[in-house]
C-alpha positions as CSV (number, residue, x, y, z in Angstrom):
1,X,20.9,35.7,13.1
2,X,18.4,38.3,11.8
3,X,19.5,41.2,9.6
4,X,18.8,43.7,12.3
5,X,20.9,41.7,14.8
6,X,23.7,41.2,12.2
7,X,23.7,44.9,11.5
8,X,24.0,45.8,15.1
9,X,26.5,43.1,15.6
10,X,28.9,44.6,13.2
11,X,29.1,47.7,15.5
12,X,29.5,45.5,18.5
13,X,32.4,43.5,17.1
14,X,34.3,46.7,16.5
15,X,33.5,48.2,19.8
16,X,34.5,45.2,21.7
17,X,37.9,45.1,19.8
18,X,39.5,48.4,21.2
19,X,39.4,50.8,23.1
20,X,27.3,76.6,22.1
21,X,25.3,74.8,24.6
22,X,21.8,75.6,25.7
23,X,21.1,74.8,29.3
24,X,17.4,73.9,30.0
25,X,18.1,74.0,33.7
26,X,21.2,74.0,36.0
27,X,24.8,74.3,34.7
28,X,26.4,72.3,31.8
29,X,29.6,70.9,33.1
30,X,30.4,67.6,34.7
31,X,32.7,69.0,37.4
32,X,31.5,67.9,40.9
33,X,28.4,66.5,39.1
34,X,25.9,68.7,40.9
35,X,26.6,67.4,44.5
36,X,23.7,66.7,47.0
37,X,21.3,69.2,48.3
38,X,19.4,68.5,51.5
39,X,19.5,64.8,50.8
40,X,18.6,65.1,47.1
41,X,20.9,63.7,44.6
42,X,21.5,66.1,41.7
43,X,22.5,64.7,38.3
44,X,23.6,66.6,35.2
45,X,22.4,65.2,31.8
46,X,23.3,66.5,28.3
47,X,22.3,65.5,24.8
48,X,22.3,66.8,21.3
49,X,19.2,67.6,19.3
50,X,16.6,70.3,18.7
51,X,13.7,71.9,20.6
52,X,11.3,68.9,19.9
53,X,13.8,66.4,21.4
54,X,14.4,68.7,24.3
55,X,10.8,68.9,25.1
56,X,10.5,65.1,25.1
57,X,13.6,64.7,27.3
58,X,12.2,67.2,29.8
59,X,8.8,65.4,29.9
60,X,10.6,62.0,30.5
61,X,12.9,63.4,33.1
62,X,9.8,65.0,35.0
63,X,8.3,61.5,35.1
64,X,11.5,60.0,36.3
65,X,11.8,62.7,39.1
66,X,8.2,62.1,40.1
67,X,9.1,58.3,40.5
68,X,12.4,59.0,42.2
69,X,11.7,62.1,44.5
70,X,15.2,61.9,45.9
71,X,16.9,62.6,42.6
72,X,16.9,65.9,40.7
73,X,18.2,66.2,37.0
74,X,19.7,69.4,35.6
75,X,19.6,69.3,31.8
76,X,21.2,70.9,28.5
77,X,21.4,70.3,24.8
78,X,23.0,71.5,21.7
79,X,23.3,70.9,18.0
80,X,25.5,68.0,17.1
81,X,28.9,69.8,16.4
82,X,28.5,72.0,19.3
83,X,27.5,69.3,21.6
84,X,30.9,67.4,21.0
85,X,33.0,70.5,21.2
86,X,31.6,70.9,24.8
87,X,32.1,67.2,25.6
88,X,35.7,67.3,24.3
89,X,36.4,70.2,26.6
90,X,34.8,68.4,29.5
91,X,36.8,65.3,28.8
92,X,40.1,67.1,28.9
93,X,39.3,68.0,32.6
94,X,37.7,64.6,33.4
95,X,34.4,66.4,34.0
96,X,31.9,64.8,31.8
97,X,28.2,65.0,32.7
98,X,26.7,62.4,35.0
99,X,24.6,61.1,32.1
100,X,25.2,62.0,28.4
101,X,24.0,61.0,25.0
102,X,26.6,59.0,23.3
103,X,27.2,57.9,19.7
104,X,28.9,54.9,18.3
105,X,31.1,57.3,16.3
106,X,32.7,58.5,19.6
107,X,32.1,55.6,21.9
108,X,35.6,54.0,21.6
109,X,37.3,57.4,21.8
110,X,35.7,58.1,25.1
111,X,35.6,54.7,26.6
112,X,39.2,53.9,25.6
113,X,40.5,57.0,27.4
114,X,38.7,56.1,30.6
115,X,36.1,58.9,30.3
116,X,33.1,56.7,30.6
117,X,31.9,54.5,33.5
118,X,31.8,50.7,33.0
119,X,28.1,50.0,33.7
120,X,28.5,46.2,34.1
121,X,28.1,46.0,37.8
122,X,24.9,48.0,37.7
123,X,23.2,45.4,35.2
124,X,20.6,43.5,36.9
125,X,20.3,46.0,39.8
126,X,19.8,49.7,38.8
127,X,20.0,48.9,35.1
128,X,17.8,46.1,33.5
129,X,18.9,45.0,30.0
130,X,16.8,41.8,30.0
131,X,14.6,43.2,27.3
132,X,17.4,43.9,24.9
133,X,18.7,41.8,22.0
134,X,22.0,40.5,23.0
135,X,23.7,42.2,19.9
136,X,22.2,45.6,20.8
137,X,23.8,45.3,24.3
138,X,27.0,44.4,22.8
139,X,27.0,47.5,20.6
140,X,27.7,49.5,23.8
141,X,30.8,47.3,24.8
142,X,34.4,48.2,24.6
143,X,37.1,45.6,25.7
144,X,34.4,43.6,27.4
145,X,33.1,46.5,29.5
146,X,29.7,48.0,29.0
147,X,30.0,51.8,28.5
148,X,26.8,52.8,26.6
149,X,23.2,51.6,26.3
150,X,21.4,52.1,22.9
151,X,18.1,53.9,22.8
152,X,17.0,52.3,19.6
153,X,17.8,51.6,16.0
154,X,17.5,53.4,12.7
155,X,18.3,53.5,9.1
156,X,18.8,56.1,6.4
157,X,15.8,57.6,4.4
158,X,15.2,60.1,1.7
159,X,12.6,62.6,3.2
160,X,10.4,64.8,1.0
161,X,7.4,67.2,1.4
162,X,4.7,65.9,-0.9
163,X,2.6,69.2,-0.6
164,X,5.4,71.2,-2.0
165,X,6.0,68.9,-4.9
166,X,2.3,68.8,-5.7
167,X,2.3,72.5,-5.7
168,X,5.0,72.6,-8.3
169,X,3.4,69.8,-10.3
170,X,6.5,67.5,-9.8
171,X,6.2,63.8,-9.1
172,X,7.6,62.6,-5.8
173,X,10.6,60.2,-5.5
174,X,9.8,56.5,-5.8
175,X,11.4,53.5,-4.0
176,X,13.4,52.6,-7.0
177,X,15.0,56.0,-7.7
178,X,18.7,56.1,-8.7
179,X,21.4,58.7,-7.8
180,X,21.2,60.1,-11.3
181,X,17.4,60.4,-11.2
182,X,17.6,62.0,-7.7
183,X,20.1,64.7,-9.0
184,X,17.8,65.5,-11.8
185,X,14.8,65.7,-9.4
186,X,16.8,68.2,-7.3
187,X,17.4,70.3,-10.4
188,X,13.8,70.1,-11.5
189,X,12.5,71.2,-8.0
190,X,15.0,74.1,-7.7
191,X,14.2,75.4,-11.2
192,X,10.4,75.2,-10.7
193,X,10.7,76.8,-7.2
194,X,12.9,79.7,-8.2
195,X,10.2,82.2,-8.4
196,X,8.6,81.4,-4.9
197,X,9.3,83.6,-2.0
198,X,11.3,82.3,-0.2
199,X,12.8,80.3,-3.1
200,X,12.2,76.5,-2.8
201,X,15.3,74.2,-3.5
202,X,15.3,70.6,-4.3
203,X,17.8,69.7,-1.5
204,X,21.3,70.5,-0.3
205,X,24.5,68.8,-1.5
206,X,24.3,65.2,-0.1
207,X,28.0,64.5,-0.7
208,X,28.8,66.5,2.4
209,X,27.3,63.9,4.7
210,X,29.8,61.1,5.7
211,X,27.3,58.4,6.5
212,X,25.8,58.8,3.0
213,X,29.3,58.3,1.6
214,X,29.6,55.1,3.5
215,X,26.2,54.0,2.2
216,X,27.4,54.7,-1.3
217,X,30.6,52.8,-0.8
218,X,28.6,49.7,0.3
219,X,26.6,50.1,-2.9
220,X,29.9,50.0,-4.8
221,X,30.8,46.7,-3.1
222,X,33.4,48.4,-0.8
223,X,33.6,47.8,2.9
224,X,34.6,51.3,4.2
225,X,37.0,50.1,7.0
226,X,39.4,47.2,7.6
227,X,39.1,44.9,10.7
228,X,42.2,46.5,12.2
229,X,40.7,50.1,12.0
230,X,42.1,51.3,8.7
231,X,40.6,52.8,5.6
232,X,39.4,50.3,2.9
233,X,38.7,53.0,0.2
234,X,41.0,55.2,-1.9
235,X,41.2,59.0,-2.7
236,X,39.8,58.0,-6.1
237,X,36.7,56.5,-4.5
238,X,36.0,59.7,-2.4
239,X,36.6,61.9,-5.4
240,X,34.1,59.8,-7.5
241,X,31.5,60.3,-4.8
242,X,32.0,64.0,-4.6
243,X,31.6,64.1,-8.4
244,X,28.2,62.4,-8.2
245,X,26.4,65.7,-7.4
246,X,28.5,67.8,-9.8
247,X,25.6,68.4,-12.1
248,X,23.5,69.7,-9.3
249,X,26.3,72.2,-8.3
250,X,26.8,73.2,-11.9
251,X,23.1,74.0,-12.2
252,X,23.4,76.2,-9.1
253,X,20.4,74.0,-7.8
254,X,21.6,72.9,-4.4
255,X,20.5,74.7,-1.2
256,X,23.0,77.3,-0.3
257,X,25.4,76.5,2.4
258,X,25.3,80.1,3.7
259,X,21.5,79.7,4.3
260,X,22.0,76.2,5.9
261,X,24.4,77.6,8.3
262,X,22.2,80.5,9.2
263,X,19.3,78.1,10.0
264,X,21.2,75.7,12.3
265,X,20.0,73.6,14.0
266,X,16.9,73.7,11.9
267,X,17.5,72.0,8.6
268,X,16.6,73.1,5.0
269,X,13.7,70.6,4.9
270,X,12.5,71.5,8.4
271,X,12.5,75.2,7.4
272,X,10.4,74.3,4.3
273,X,12.9,76.0,2.1
274,X,13.9,72.7,0.5
275,X,11.6,69.9,-0.5
276,X,13.9,66.9,0.1
277,X,16.6,65.8,2.6
278,X,18.6,62.6,3.6
279,X,18.5,61.7,7.3
280,X,17.9,58.9,9.7
281,X,14.4,57.6,9.8
282,X,13.9,58.5,13.4
283,X,14.1,62.2,12.6
284,X,10.6,62.3,11.2
285,X,9.2,63.6,14.5
286,X,11.7,66.4,14.6
287,X,11.1,67.3,10.8
288,X,7.4,67.3,11.5
289,X,7.7,69.6,14.4
290,X,10.1,72.0,12.7
291,X,8.2,72.2,9.4
292,X,4.8,72.1,10.8
293,X,3.9,69.6,8.2
294,X,2.1,66.3,9.1
295,X,2.5,64.4,5.9
296,X,6.3,64.3,5.2
297,X,7.2,61.1,3.5
298,X,10.2,58.7,3.4
299,X,11.5,56.5,0.7
300,X,14.7,54.4,0.7
301,X,18.1,55.8,-0.4
302,X,18.7,55.8,-4.2
303,X,19.8,52.6,-5.6
304,X,23.4,51.5,-6.4
305,X,24.6,50.4,-9.7
306,X,23.3,46.9,-9.3
307,X,19.8,48.2,-8.6
308,X,19.9,47.3,-4.9
309,X,19.9,49.7,-1.9
310,X,22.4,47.9,0.5
311,X,21.1,49.7,3.5
312,X,21.8,48.9,7.2
313,X,20.4,49.3,10.6
314,X,22.6,50.8,13.4
315,X,22.0,51.9,17.0
316,X,20.7,55.4,17.1
317,X,21.7,57.3,20.2
318,X,23.3,55.7,23.3
319,X,23.2,56.8,26.9
320,X,26.5,56.7,29.0
321,X,27.8,57.8,32.3
322,X,30.7,60.0,33.0
323,X,33.5,58.0,34.7
324,X,33.9,60.7,37.5
325,X,30.2,60.8,38.5
326,X,29.6,60.8,42.3
327,X,26.3,59.1,41.8
328,X,26.7,55.9,39.6
329,X,23.6,54.2,41.0
330,X,21.3,57.1,40.4
331,X,22.8,57.7,36.9
332,X,22.2,54.1,36.0
333,X,18.7,54.3,37.3
334,X,18.0,57.4,35.0
335,X,19.3,55.4,32.0
336,X,17.2,52.4,33.0
337,X,14.1,54.7,33.1
338,X,14.8,56.2,29.8
339,X,15.2,53.0,27.9
340,X,12.8,50.7,29.7
341,X,9.9,52.8,31.0
342,X,6.7,52.5,29.0
343,X,5.9,56.0,30.1
344,X,9.3,57.3,28.6
345,X,8.7,55.2,25.5
346,X,5.3,56.8,24.9
347,X,6.9,60.2,25.4
348,X,9.9,59.7,23.0
349,X,8.1,57.6,20.4
350,X,10.6,57.0,17.7
351,X,12.5,60.2,18.2
352,X,15.4,58.3,19.7
353,X,15.0,55.4,17.1
354,X,12.6,52.5,17.2
355,X,12.9,51.6,20.9
356,X,15.4,48.9,22.0
357,X,12.8,47.2,24.2
358,X,9.5,45.6,23.5
359,X,7.9,47.3,26.6
360,X,8.6,50.6,24.9
361,X,7.7,49.6,21.5
362,X,4.4,48.4,22.8
363,X,3.9,51.9,24.4
364,X,4.1,53.6,21.0
365,X,0.9,55.4,19.9
366,X,0.6,53.9,16.4
367,X,-2.5,55.6,15.3
368,X,-2.9,55.4,11.4
369,X,-0.7,58.1,9.9
370,X,1.1,59.1,13.2
371,X,4.8,59.8,13.1
372,X,5.6,56.6,15.0
373,X,3.4,54.5,12.9
374,X,5.1,55.8,9.8
375,X,8.6,55.2,11.1
376,X,7.6,51.7,12.1
377,X,6.0,51.1,8.7
378,X,9.2,52.4,7.0
379,X,11.5,50.1,8.8
380,X,9.1,47.1,8.1
381,X,9.1,48.2,4.4
382,X,13.0,48.2,4.1
383,X,13.2,45.0,5.9
384,X,10.5,43.0,4.1
385,X,11.7,44.2,0.7
386,X,15.2,43.2,1.3
387,X,16.6,46.7,1.2
388,X,18.4,46.1,4.5
389,X,21.2,43.8,3.3
390,X,24.4,45.1,4.9
391,X,26.0,45.3,8.2
392,X,26.6,48.7,9.5
393,X,30.2,50.0,8.8
394,X,32.7,49.3,11.7
395,X,32.9,52.2,14.1
396,X,36.7,52.4,14.0
397,X,38.6,54.2,16.7
398,X,38.9,57.9,15.6
399,X,35.5,57.6,13.7
400,X,34.1,60.7,15.3
401,X,37.0,62.8,14.5
402,X,37.1,61.9,10.8
403,X,33.4,62.3,10.5
404,X,33.6,65.8,11.9
405,X,36.6,66.6,9.6
406,X,34.4,65.5,6.7
407,X,31.5,67.7,7.8
408,X,33.8,70.8,8.2
409,X,35.3,70.1,4.7
410,X,31.8,69.7,3.3
411,X,30.9,73.2,4.5
412,X,34.0,74.7,2.8
413,X,33.4,72.8,-0.3
414,X,29.8,74.1,-0.3
415,X,31.2,77.6,-0.3
416,X,33.1,76.8,-3.4
417,X,36.4,77.4,-1.5
418,X,38.1,74.2,-2.7
419,X,38.3,71.7,-5.4
420,X,37.3,68.0,-5.2
421,X,41.0,67.1,-5.1
422,X,41.7,69.6,-2.4
423,X,38.9,68.2,-0.3
424,X,40.2,64.6,-0.7
425,X,43.7,65.4,0.0
426,X,42.9,67.3,3.2
427,X,40.6,64.7,4.5
428,X,43.0,61.9,4.0
429,X,45.7,63.8,5.7
430,X,43.5,64.2,8.7
431,X,42.4,60.6,8.6
432,X,46.1,59.5,8.7
433,X,46.4,61.3,11.9
434,X,43.3,60.3,13.6
435,X,43.4,56.7,12.5
436,X,47.1,56.2,13.2
437,X,48.1,56.0,9.6
């Protein structure tokens, strides 16, 4: 089995084992799912993302509607936290959208409570998955039912703005950078950029990102979760992680959380007020659009204590159908178009990850230096150099809730409103509730 297949398989095994919205057009809620209008089926679709992703979805949906004149799609999107707040409200009333962007963090929560439609009976008819790797299909399964379809794969990366670093006379991060060297680089950039208007920071506090914490645990030789859905790390482990960036906080060198909140959904790197940022590799298109910078670069995450990266591939976004949709066939056809159509593949590029199907990968415009070419080159680099060596952490039931709790605490921590120990104690108390002890 390839490393990519093994990485995705890790998510699939767990999934199989258990159970402020901006409308682009139409309304947001699932409700009666739009109904019919003069023989035209109306679907409601929602996703998270920014304006760049929205423009791509709108273009792809326009193409879908042109190919399916009997179907109209109303759309809406939001930033990540607001998106899930809206979906949770809809789920309480069994009124999810006809088609919604799903994430492995929430798949078992929604599928296990009967909120998503089992797409199995549509496979081979409205939904063609013949071009998918089996492990990628399995990543959308819960208890044997197919509840989501992956749009692509991605891995973590350290982004940086080479023009800004050159202006400051600072060397960019290298492939073999360590966490300690990264911290010093953040401090150096923030100090050198202090007199600029606006001030240029090195980066925000990376310890507030849950997936980076999981990445760091793997580098310490710790598998984050047990096979039965429990925690496999201690309070001491989390405290040690939070302390890794203490020198940056002590130097007042991290991007201010107050400003980060003001900018949302634009990130510090996207605003060009920070020179570096960690994120998934498929966000290169979004960063490029936000920052208006064509030469943003990516390097692998900092190395662990053994000098290795221990990175992993995971499914990026997934697409799912609300269980109460009145139009399951049409909803499945929309998903099929978005994940299989070469036209949609060309529109999205790598925005939703490196595409799941060869037909869409072949449709990518890989001009030298283009966004899609650089994402593909990055994934080739981390694969060929052996940086991808781990299976993605298991998406245990309750993952979405504990990830959101971590994000919320991370903001409070950034304001200086709590100590490391308070952060850890509060998070573990919540995790015990969401993971069932």
